[in-house]
C-alpha positions as CSV (number, residue, x, y, z in Angstrom):
1,M,43.1,11.4,-58.9
2,K,42.6,7.7,-60.0
3,S,44.9,6.6,-57.2
4,L,42.7,8.2,-54.6
5,A,39.4,7.1,-56.1
6,K,39.5,3.5,-54.8
7,P,40.5,4.3,-51.2
8,L,38.0,7.1,-51.1
9,L,35.2,4.8,-52.4
10,A,36.2,2.1,-49.8
11,L,36.1,4.6,-47.0
12,I,32.6,5.9,-48.1
13,C,31.3,2.3,-48.2
14,A,32.7,1.5,-44.8
15,V,31.2,4.6,-43.2
16,T,27.8,3.8,-44.9
17,M,27.8,0.2,-43.7
18,A,28.7,1.2,-40.1
19,A,25.9,3.8,-40.1
20,S,23.5,1.3,-41.4
21,A,24.5,-1.3,-38.8
22,Q,24.1,1.3,-36.0
23,A,20.6,2.3,-37.4
24,N,19.5,-1.4,-37.5
25,E,20.8,-1.9,-33.9
26,A,18.9,1.2,-32.7
27,A,15.7,0.1,-34.5
28,A,15.8,-3.4,-32.9
29,P,13.2,-3.6,-30.1
30,A,14.5,-4.2,-26.6
31,K,14.0,-7.7,-25.4
32,A,11.3,-8.1,-22.7
33,D,12.6,-8.5,-19.2
34,P,10.4,-10.9,-17.1
35,A,12.3,-10.0,-13.9
36,K,11.4,-6.3,-14.3
37,G,7.9,-7.4,-15.2
38,G,7.6,-9.4,-12.0
39,E,8.5,-6.3,-10.0
40,I,5.8,-4.3,-11.7
41,A,3.3,-7.1,-11.3
42,G,4.0,-7.4,-7.6
43,Q,3.4,-3.6,-7.1
44,V,0.5,-3.1,-9.6
45,C,-1.2,-6.3,-10.6
46,G,-1.0,-8.7,-7.7
47,A,-3.9,-7.5,-5.7
48,C,-6.4,-8.6,-8.4
49,H,-4.4,-11.2,-10.4
50,T,-2.3,-12.7,-7.5
51,S,1.5,-12.5,-7.4
52,D,2.0,-15.0,-10.3
53,G,-1.3,-14.6,-12.2
54,S,-2.7,-17.9,-11.0
55,R,-6.2,-18.9,-9.9
56,G,-7.4,-15.8,-8.0
57,S,-11.0,-14.4,-8.1
58,P,-13.2,-16.0,-10.8
59,A,-14.1,-12.4,-11.9
60,N,-10.5,-11.7,-12.9
61,P,-8.6,-13.6,-15.7
62,I,-5.9,-16.1,-15.0
63,L,-2.8,-14.7,-16.6
64,Q,-0.3,-17.6,-16.1
65,G,0.9,-19.0,-19.4
66,Q,-0.9,-16.5,-21.5
67,H,0.7,-15.4,-24.8
68,P,2.9,-12.3,-24.1
69,G,1.8,-10.6,-27.3
70,Y,-1.8,-11.0,-26.4
71,L,-1.3,-9.6,-22.9
72,A,0.7,-6.6,-24.1
73,K,-2.0,-5.9,-26.7
74,Q,-4.8,-6.0,-24.0
75,L,-2.8,-3.6,-21.8
76,T,-2.2,-1.3,-24.7
77,E,-5.9,-1.3,-25.5
78,F,-6.9,-0.7,-21.9
79,K,-4.6,2.3,-21.9
80,S,-6.0,3.7,-25.2
81,G,-9.6,3.0,-24.3
82,K,-10.2,0.6,-27.2
83,R,-11.0,-2.0,-24.5
84,E,-13.1,-0.2,-21.9
85,N,-12.5,-0.9,-18.2
86,A,-12.1,1.9,-15.8
87,I,-10.0,0.0,-13.3
88,M,-7.6,-1.5,-15.9
89,K,-7.3,1.8,-17.7
90,G,-6.1,3.4,-14.5
91,F,-3.4,0.8,-14.0
92,A,-2.4,0.5,-17.7
93,S,-2.1,4.3,-18.1
94,G,0.9,4.3,-15.7
95,L,2.8,1.8,-17.8
96,S,5.1,2.4,-20.7
97,D,5.2,0.1,-23.7
98,A,8.3,-1.5,-22.3
99,D,6.6,-2.0,-18.9
100,M,3.7,-3.7,-20.6
101,K,6.0,-6.1,-22.5
102,N,7.9,-6.9,-19.4
103,V,4.8,-7.6,-17.4
104,A,3.4,-9.8,-20.2
105,A,6.7,-11.7,-20.4
106,F,6.6,-12.3,-16.6
107,Y,3.1,-13.8,-16.7
108,A,3.8,-15.7,-19.9
109,S,6.8,-17.4,-18.2
110,K,4.6,-19.0,-15.5
111,Q,3.3,-22.5,-16.0
112,A,-0.5,-22.4,-16.2
113,K,-2.3,-24.7,-13.8
114,P,-5.2,-27.1,-14.7
115,G,-8.7,-25.8,-14.3
116,F,-12.0,-27.8,-14.2
117,A,-15.5,-27.7,-15.6
118,K,-18.3,-27.2,-13.0
119,N,-21.5,-27.8,-14.8
120,K,-21.7,-31.5,-15.9
121,D,-25.1,-30.9,-17.5
122,L,-23.7,-28.4,-20.0
123,V,-20.2,-29.7,-20.6
124,A,-21.3,-31.9,-23.5
125,L,-23.0,-29.0,-25.2
126,G,-19.9,-26.9,-24.6
127,E,-17.6,-29.5,-26.2
128,K,-19.9,-29.8,-29.2
129,I,-19.8,-26.0,-29.9
130,Y,-16.1,-25.7,-29.1
131,R,-15.1,-28.5,-31.4
132,G,-17.7,-28.3,-34.1
133,G,-19.5,-24.9,-33.9
134,I,-23.2,-24.5,-34.7
135,A,-23.6,-25.0,-38.4
136,D,-27.1,-23.7,-38.9
137,R,-26.2,-20.4,-37.4
138,S,-22.7,-20.2,-39.0
139,I,-21.0,-20.2,-35.6
140,P,-17.5,-21.5,-36.2
141,A,-15.7,-24.0,-33.9
142,C,-13.8,-22.3,-31.2
143,S,-11.0,-24.8,-31.7
144,G,-10.3,-23.4,-35.1
145,C,-8.7,-20.3,-33.5
146,H,-8.0,-21.4,-30.0
147,S,-6.7,-24.9,-30.9
148,P,-8.3,-28.2,-29.8
149,T,-6.5,-28.1,-26.4
150,G,-7.3,-24.4,-25.8
151,A,-3.7,-23.4,-26.1
152,G,-4.5,-20.6,-28.6
153,I,-2.1,-19.4,-31.3
154,P,0.7,-17.0,-30.1
155,A,0.3,-13.4,-31.2
156,Q,-3.1,-14.1,-32.7
157,Y,-5.5,-15.9,-30.3
158,P,-5.3,-16.2,-26.5
159,R,-5.0,-19.3,-24.5
160,V,-8.4,-20.2,-23.1
161,A,-7.6,-23.6,-21.5
162,G,-8.2,-23.6,-17.7
163,Q,-9.6,-20.0,-17.7
164,H,-12.2,-19.2,-15.1
165,A,-15.6,-20.0,-16.6
166,D,-17.2,-17.0,-14.9
167,Y,-14.6,-14.7,-16.5
168,T,-15.0,-16.3,-20.0
169,E,-18.7,-16.2,-19.8
170,A,-18.7,-12.5,-18.8
171,Q,-16.3,-11.7,-21.7
172,L,-18.4,-13.5,-24.3
173,K,-21.5,-11.7,-23.1
174,A,-19.6,-8.4,-23.3
175,F,-18.6,-9.1,-26.9
176,R,-22.2,-10.1,-27.7
177,D,-23.8,-7.1,-26.1
178,G,-21.3,-4.6,-27.6
179,I,-19.7,-3.7,-24.3
180,R,-16.3,-5.2,-25.2
181,K,-15.4,-3.8,-28.6
182,N,-11.7,-4.7,-29.2
183,S,-12.3,-7.8,-31.4
184,A,-14.8,-7.6,-34.3
185,Q,-14.3,-11.4,-34.9
186,M,-15.4,-12.3,-31.4
187,T,-18.3,-9.8,-31.5
188,G,-19.5,-11.6,-34.6
189,V,-19.3,-15.0,-33.1
190,A,-20.8,-14.2,-29.7
191,A,-23.6,-12.2,-31.3
192,K,-25.1,-15.5,-32.5
193,M,-24.9,-17.3,-29.2
194,N,-27.5,-17.5,-26.4
195,D,-26.8,-17.4,-22.7
196,R,-26.9,-21.2,-22.3
197,E,-24.5,-21.8,-25.2
198,I,-22.1,-19.2,-23.8
199,K,-22.2,-20.7,-20.4
200,A,-21.6,-24.2,-21.8
201,V,-18.6,-23.2,-23.9
202,A,-17.1,-21.2,-21.0
203,D,-17.4,-24.1,-18.6
204,Y,-16.0,-26.6,-21.2
205,M,-12.9,-24.4,-21.8
206,A,-12.3,-24.2,-18.1
207,G,-11.7,-27.9,-18.0
208,L,-9.2,-27.9,-21.0
209,Y,-5.5,-28.3,-20.3
């Protein structure tokens, strides 16, 4: 019996390790495929966001160079209804989780193009708020989360540099007015800002690169 114990124990260990390795391999998420994402984007997203997510209509966000984790999160929340938008819900509802990650990877792989500020009278105010906040109303500096250059922090905060000012302004107002509800942090910040301050920050961010 003793002569069989060691070989039997070794066999059990080998089988257990193989099963564990297979389980870990199965649990590992599939790597996003930008090429597949590009195919989906061309069929589903291009009409509103252009073929590569570049500077289309100011009413729609620029997607080039955006963090893939952020894009996938937004698509997921459009699909679930956590972020309300009837048009985007319709598109996102037809996408699987893998589709969303692939589309996000496609847009993230594109080089974002420079934007520009339009309102010279407000850009100084926008810079002041973006870099230093508004202390007497406990409004934090935007740069604390979105970085001084507007590049954002991957998987946490989106890139805002070069974004359409019209789109950013609309989103800040939507947060402030309780229309957009998928970020309690942004709702709290925007709730303390008036229209002029929102417009100034949005225009300043449009000129960051």
